[in-house]
C-alpha positions as CSV (number, residue, x, y, z in Angstrom):
1,X,80.9,128.7,58.3
2,X,77.4,127.2,58.1
3,X,76.8,123.6,59.0
4,X,75.6,120.9,56.6
5,X,72.1,121.4,55.4
6,X,69.1,119.2,54.5
7,X,67.1,122.0,52.8
8,X,67.6,120.6,49.4
9,X,67.3,116.9,49.5
10,X,68.7,114.7,46.7
11,X,65.4,112.9,46.5
12,X,61.9,114.2,47.2
13,X,61.1,113.6,50.9
14,X,58.4,111.2,51.9
15,X,56.5,111.0,55.2
16,X,58.3,109.0,58.0
17,X,55.0,107.2,58.7
18,X,54.4,104.5,56.1
19,X,50.7,104.8,56.6
20,X,50.8,108.4,55.5
21,X,52.4,107.5,52.2
22,X,50.6,107.3,48.9
23,X,50.3,103.7,47.7
24,X,53.2,102.4,45.7
25,X,55.8,104.8,47.0
26,X,58.8,103.6,48.9
27,X,60.5,105.4,51.8
28,X,64.1,106.2,50.8
29,X,67.0,106.8,53.0
30,X,67.5,110.4,54.2
31,X,70.6,111.8,52.5
32,X,72.6,114.5,54.3
33,X,74.3,117.1,52.2
34,X,77.0,119.7,52.9
35,X,76.2,122.8,50.9
36,X,78.9,125.0,52.6
37,X,80.9,125.1,49.3
38,X,77.9,125.5,46.9
39,X,78.0,128.5,44.6
40,X,74.6,130.1,43.9
41,X,73.8,132.0,40.7
42,X,70.6,133.3,39.0
43,X,69.5,132.1,35.6
44,X,66.6,133.1,33.4
45,X,67.8,131.1,30.4
46,X,68.3,127.3,30.1
47,X,69.4,125.2,27.2
48,X,69.4,121.4,27.2
49,X,71.5,119.3,24.8
50,X,73.0,115.9,25.1
51,X,74.7,112.8,23.9
52,X,73.5,109.2,24.1
53,X,75.2,108.9,27.5
54,X,74.9,112.4,29.1
55,X,72.6,115.3,29.4
56,X,74.1,118.8,29.2
57,X,72.2,121.7,30.9
58,X,73.5,125.2,30.3
59,X,72.3,128.1,32.4
60,X,72.8,131.8,31.7
61,X,71.4,135.3,32.1
62,X,69.5,136.8,29.1
63,X,69.6,140.6,29.7
64,X,66.7,141.1,27.2
65,X,64.2,138.2,27.9
66,X,61.4,139.9,26.0
67,X,63.3,140.0,22.7
68,X,63.3,136.7,20.9
69,X,65.7,135.7,19.6
70,X,68.1,137.8,21.7
71,X,70.2,140.3,19.7
72,X,73.4,139.1,21.4
73,X,74.6,135.7,22.5
74,X,73.4,134.7,25.9
75,X,76.4,134.2,28.2
76,X,76.4,130.8,29.7
77,X,77.7,130.9,33.3
78,X,76.9,127.4,34.6
79,X,76.9,124.0,33.0
80,X,75.7,120.7,34.5
81,X,76.6,117.5,32.8
82,X,74.7,114.5,34.2
83,X,73.6,111.0,33.2
84,X,70.0,110.3,32.1
85,X,69.1,108.4,35.3
86,X,70.0,111.4,37.5
87,X,68.2,113.7,35.0
88,X,65.0,111.7,35.4
89,X,65.2,111.9,39.2
90,X,65.8,115.6,38.9
91,X,62.8,115.9,36.6
92,X,60.6,114.1,39.1
93,X,61.8,116.3,42.0
94,X,61.2,119.5,39.9
95,X,57.7,118.3,38.9
96,X,56.7,117.6,42.5
97,X,58.1,121.0,43.6
98,X,56.2,122.9,40.8
99,X,53.0,121.0,41.5
100,X,53.2,122.1,45.2
101,X,54.0,125.7,44.2
102,X,51.1,125.9,41.7
103,X,48.7,124.4,44.2
104,X,49.5,127.3,46.5
105,X,50.2,130.2,44.2
106,X,48.4,129.3,40.9
107,X,49.5,128.1,37.5
108,X,52.8,129.3,36.2
109,X,52.9,130.6,32.6
110,X,56.4,129.8,31.2
111,X,56.0,131.9,28.0
112,X,57.2,135.4,28.8
113,X,55.2,137.0,26.0
114,X,51.9,135.6,27.3
115,X,52.7,136.9,30.8
116,X,53.4,140.4,29.5
117,X,50.3,140.5,27.2
118,X,48.1,139.1,30.0
119,X,49.1,142.0,32.4
120,X,48.4,144.8,30.0
Protein backbone atom coordinates (compact mmCIF):
# COMPACT_ATOMS: atom_id res chain seq x y z
CA UNK A 1 0.00 0.00 0.00
CA UNK A 2 1.38 3.38 -0.90
CA UNK A 3 1.58 6.19 1.60
CA UNK A 4 -0.27 9.50 1.34
CA UNK A 5 0.87 11.66 -1.52
CA UNK A 6 1.27 15.36 -2.15
CA UNK A 7 1.82 15.01 -5.91
CA UNK A 8 -1.54 16.53 -6.77
CA UNK A 9 -2.19 19.40 -4.37
CA UNK A 10 -5.71 20.71 -3.87
CA UNK A 11 -4.49 24.23 -4.60
CA UNK A 12 -1.62 25.43 -6.80
CA UNK A 13 1.56 25.45 -4.76
CA UNK A 14 3.31 28.73 -4.03
CA UNK A 15 6.92 29.28 -2.99
CA UNK A 16 7.63 29.01 0.75
CA UNK A 17 9.65 32.25 0.63
CA UNK A 18 7.18 35.17 0.56
CA UNK A 19 9.77 37.31 -1.26
CA UNK A 20 9.76 34.82 -4.15
CA UNK A 21 5.99 35.17 -4.63
CA UNK A 22 4.31 37.29 -7.27
CA UNK A 23 2.70 40.41 -5.83
CA UNK A 24 -0.84 39.92 -4.59
CA UNK A 25 -0.68 36.14 -4.07
CA UNK A 26 -1.14 34.64 -0.63
CA UNK A 27 0.62 31.58 0.72
CA UNK A 28 -2.01 28.96 1.47
CA UNK A 29 -1.74 26.08 3.90
CA UNK A 30 -0.20 22.90 2.54
CA UNK A 31 -2.94 20.28 2.30
CA UNK A 32 -1.93 16.64 2.62
CA UNK A 33 -3.94 14.13 0.63
CA UNK A 34 -4.27 10.37 0.74
CA UNK A 35 -4.66 8.99 -2.78
CA UNK A 36 -4.32 5.32 -1.87
CA UNK A 37 -7.97 4.68 -2.76
CA UNK A 38 -8.08 6.84 -5.89
CA UNK A 39 -9.20 5.20 -9.11
CA UNK A 40 -7.49 6.35 -12.29
CA UNK A 41 -9.08 6.27 -15.71
CA UNK A 42 -8.33 7.77 -19.11
CA UNK A 43 -10.73 10.09 -20.91
CA UNK A 44 -10.56 11.77 -24.31
CA UNK A 45 -14.09 13.14 -24.06
CA UNK A 46 -15.55 15.63 -21.59
CA UNK A 47 -19.02 17.16 -21.30
CA UNK A 48 -19.86 19.98 -18.89
CA UNK A 49 -23.42 20.69 -17.79
CA UNK A 50 -24.88 22.13 -14.65
CA UNK A 51 -27.61 23.53 -12.50
CA UNK A 52 -27.66 26.90 -10.74
CA UNK A 53 -26.00 25.23 -7.71
CA UNK A 54 -23.74 22.54 -9.17
CA UNK A 55 -21.45 21.80 -12.08
CA UNK A 56 -21.57 18.32 -13.62
CA UNK A 57 -18.50 17.10 -15.52
CA UNK A 58 -18.80 13.80 -17.42
CA UNK A 59 -15.74 11.95 -18.70
CA UNK A 60 -15.64 9.13 -21.23
CA UNK A 61 -13.69 7.41 -23.96
CA UNK A 62 -14.64 8.23 -27.55
CA UNK A 63 -13.30 5.30 -29.61
CA UNK A 64 -13.53 7.36 -32.83
CA UNK A 65 -12.35 10.88 -31.91
CA UNK A 66 -11.81 11.88 -35.58
CA UNK A 67 -15.47 11.39 -36.52
CA UNK A 68 -17.72 14.24 -35.38
CA UNK A 69 -20.34 13.65 -34.27
CA UNK A 70 -19.47 10.10 -33.15
CA UNK A 71 -21.61 7.41 -34.85
CA UNK A 72 -22.41 5.80 -31.46
CA UNK A 73 -23.06 7.27 -28.02
CA UNK A 74 -19.86 7.98 -26.06
CA UNK A 75 -19.92 5.85 -22.89
CA UNK A 76 -19.53 8.03 -19.80
CA UNK A 77 -17.39 6.26 -17.20
CA UNK A 78 -16.78 8.99 -14.61
CA UNK A 79 -18.88 11.91 -13.38
CA UNK A 80 -17.79 14.68 -11.05
CA UNK A 81 -20.44 16.86 -9.44
CA UNK A 82 -19.07 19.93 -7.70
CA UNK A 83 -20.02 23.44 -6.68
CA UNK A 84 -19.01 26.49 -8.70
CA UNK A 85 -16.49 27.67 -6.10
CA UNK A 86 -14.52 24.42 -6.34
CA UNK A 87 -14.89 24.48 -10.14
CA UNK A 88 -13.34 27.95 -10.25
CA UNK A 89 -10.38 26.79 -8.13
CA UNK A 90 -10.01 23.76 -10.42
CA UNK A 91 -10.09 26.04 -13.48
CA UNK A 92 -7.32 28.18 -11.98
CA UNK A 93 -5.17 25.13 -11.18
CA UNK A 94 -5.68 23.72 -14.69
CA UNK A 95 -4.84 27.08 -16.32
CA UNK A 96 -1.57 27.31 -14.37
CA UNK A 97 -0.68 23.73 -15.21
CA UNK A 98 -1.41 24.20 -18.93
CA UNK A 99 0.58 27.46 -19.04
CA UNK A 100 3.60 25.69 -17.54
CA UNK A 101 3.24 22.78 -19.97
CA UNK A 102 2.95 25.05 -23.02
CA UNK A 103 5.93 27.12 -21.87
CA UNK A 104 8.06 23.96 -22.02
CA UNK A 105 6.49 21.96 -24.87
CA UNK A 106 4.69 24.51 -27.03
CA UNK A 107 1.09 25.51 -27.60
CA UNK A 108 -1.53 22.74 -27.45
CA UNK A 109 -4.11 22.61 -30.24
CA UNK A 110 -7.33 21.23 -28.72
CA UNK A 111 -9.08 20.73 -32.10
CA UNK A 112 -8.29 17.19 -33.24
CA UNK A 113 -9.06 18.01 -36.89
CA UNK A 114 -6.52 20.87 -36.93
CA UNK A 115 -3.84 18.63 -35.39
CA UNK A 116 -4.43 15.91 -37.99
CA UNK A 117 -4.48 18.34 -40.93
CA UNK A 118 -1.35 20.08 -39.62
CA UNK A 119 0.63 16.82 -39.59
CA UNK A 120 -0.13 15.76 -43.18
